[in-house]
C-alpha positions in Angstrom: -157.6 -169.8 -136.7 -154.8 -168.8 -139.0 -151.2 -168.5 -138.0 -151.3 -164.8 -138.8 -154.2 -164.2 -136.5 -152.5 -166.1 -133.6 -149.3 -164.1 -134.2 -151.3 -160.8 -134.0 -153.1 -162.0 -130.8 -150.0 -163.0 -128.9 -147.3 -160.7 -130.4 -144.9 -159.2 -127.9 -141.9 -156.8 -128.3 -139.4 -159.6 -128.5 -141.5 -162.7 -129.4 -143.4 -164.0 -132.3 -146.0 -166.5 -131.1 -147.3 -168.9 -133.8 -150.4 -171.1 -133.7 -148.7 -174.4 -134.6 -149.8 -176.5 -137.5 -148.7 -180.1 -138.2 -146.2 -178.9 -140.8 -144.4 -176.9 -138.1 -144.3 -179.7 -135.6 -140.9 -181.1 -136.5 -139.2 -177.7 -136.3 -141.0 -176.9 -133.0 -139.7 -180.2 -131.5 -136.3 -178.5 -131.4 -137.5 -176.3 -128.5 -138.1 -179.4 -126.5 -134.7 -180.8 -127.5 -133.2 -177.6 -126.1 -134.8 -178.2 -122.7 -133.4 -181.5 -121.5 -134.0 -180.7 -117.8 -137.7 -180.1 -118.5 -138.0 -183.3 -120.6 -136.1 -185.4 -118.1 -138.3 -184.3 -115.3 -141.5 -184.7 -117.2 -140.7 -188.0 -118.8 -138.1 -189.7 -116.6 -137.9 -193.4 -117.4 -138.4 -196.2 -115.0 -135.5 -196.3 -112.5 -134.5 -192.7 -113.2 -132.9 -193.2 -116.6 -133.1 -190.2 -119.0 -134.8 -190.7 -122.3 -134.3 -188.3 -125.2 -137.4 -186.4 -126.4 -139.1 -188.6 -128.9 -139.6 -187.4 -132.4 -143.2 -186.2 -132.8 -143.6 -184.6 -129.3 -145.2 -181.5 -130.9 -147.3 -183.6 -133.3 -148.6 -185.6 -130.4 -149.4 -182.3 -128.6 -151.3 -181.1 -131.6 -153.3 -184.4 -131.7 -154.2 -184.2 -128.0 -158.0 -184.0 -127.7 -159.5 -181.1 -125.7 -161.0 -181.8 -122.3 -164.7 -182.8 -122.3 -167.1 -180.1 -123.3 -164.3 -177.9 -124.7 -164.2 -177.0 -128.4 -161.0 -177.7 -130.4 -161.3 -173.9 -131.3 -160.5 -173.1 -127.6 -157.2 -175.0 -127.8 -154.0 -173.0 -128.7 -150.8 -175.0 -129.4 -148.2 -172.2 -129.6 -144.7 -172.1 -130.9 -142.6 -169.3 -129.6 -139.8 -167.6 -131.6 -137.6 -164.6 -131.1 -139.0 -161.7 -133.2 -138.1 -162.1 -136.9 -136.3 -165.5 -136.4 -137.3 -168.9 -137.7 -136.2 -171.2 -134.9 -138.6 -172.0 -132.1 -137.3 -171.2 -128.6 -140.3 -172.4 -126.7 -143.7 -174.1 -126.7 -146.9 -173.5 -124.9 -150.4 -175.1 -124.9 -153.4 -173.0 -123.9 -157.0 -173.9 -123.4 -159.4 -171.0 -123.1 -162.4 -171.3 -120.8 -161.1 -174.3 -118.9 -161.9 -175.4 -116.2 -164.2 -172.3 -115.9 -165.3 -169.8 -118.5 -163.1 -167.1 -116.9 -159.9 -169.2 -116.9 -157.0 -169.9 -119.3 -155.3 -173.2 -118.6 -151.7 -173.6 -119.7 -150.9 -177.3 -119.8 -147.4 -176.6 -121.2 -144.9 -173.7 -121.0 -141.3 -174.5 -121.8 -138.4 -172.5 -123.2 -135.1 -174.0 -124.5 -132.6 -173.7 -121.6 -130.5 -171.1 -123.6 -133.5 -168.8 -123.5 -134.5 -169.2 -119.8 -133.9 -166.5 -117.2 -133.9 -163.8 -119.9 -137.4 -162.4 -119.4 -139.1 -164.3 -122.2 -141.5 -166.2 -119.9 -142.6 -163.0 -118.2 -143.0 -161.4 -121.6 -145.1 -164.2 -123.0 -147.4 -164.3 -119.9 -147.8 -160.5 -120.1 -148.9 -160.9 -123.8 -151.4 -163.6 -122.8 -152.7 -161.4 -120.0 -153.2 -158.5 -122.4 -155.1 -160.6 -124.9 -157.3 -162.4 -122.4 -158.3 -159.6 -120.1 -160.7 -157.9 -122.6 -162.3 -161.3 -123.3 -163.4 -161.6 -119.6 -160.6 -164.0 -118.6 -159.8 -163.3 -114.9 -157.5 -166.3 -114.1 -154.5 -168.1 -115.6 -153.7 -171.6 -114.4 -150.5 -173.4 -115.2 -149.7 -177.1 -114.9 -146.3 -177.8 -113.4 -144.4 -181.0 -112.5 -143.7 -181.0 -108.8 -139.9 -181.5 -109.4 -139.6 -178.4 -111.7 -138.1 -176.2 -109.0 -137.2 -173.5 -111.5 -140.7 -173.3 -112.9 -142.2 -173.2 -109.4 -139.8 -170.3 -108.4 -140.6 -168.4 -111.6 -144.4 -168.7 -111.0 -144.0 -167.7 -107.4 -142.1 -164.6 -108.5 -144.9 -163.9 -111.1 -147.5 -163.9 -108.4 -149.0 -167.3 -108.9 -150.4 -169.4 -106.0 -149.9 -173.1 -105.7 -153.5 -174.5 -105.5 -154.0 -177.2 -102.9 -155.3 -179.9 -105.2 -153.0 -181.8 -107.6 -154.0 -183.1 -111.0 -154.6 -186.9 -111.4 -151.1 -187.0 -113.0 -149.5 -185.6 -109.8 -148.8 -182.2 -111.4 -149.3 -179.1 -109.4 -151.6 -176.3 -110.6 -150.6 -172.7 -110.0 -153.1 -169.9 -110.5 -153.0 -166.1 -110.8 -155.9 -163.7 -110.8 -155.2 -161.2 -113.5 -154.8 -157.6 -112.5 -156.9 -155.1 -114.3 -153.7 -153.6 -115.6 -150.2 -155.2 -115.5 -148.4 -154.5 -112.2 
């Protein structure tokens, strides 16, 4: 899929959403560097020491193989920018049709802290809903570290339910059934 196609699929009024390629990975790493609370919680070192985000976080994300029986074409590593601007303010990683045909799984959703609590997360999710509904997608699942209190509160506000089973990594999974039209 070309970057232009991904942008058209996920465009929102304030956001340009780019299907990330390896040549964009270094620039996209800046979104993670702008989210130290996220990174510290996800990758806290032994004994609680904080480690800076490693160079290549996004490149590693791009190299992550899809789950078994899922095509690489169903994996969408996304860079999020403010409309018309070059710098990435967030990252997301979607897998269409996982774990069921009617589900989108979001393994990563992070915005640089300067862009949190400004409605960008809600706007991105609404864009994803609008794109997936006509394709028969009825559910969105999002992976969240149990210590990410802000993310949990955001998803609760957005109508997501915390599913009872955790992933083998200890992460929680939140799910929302998509409304026929945005509420």
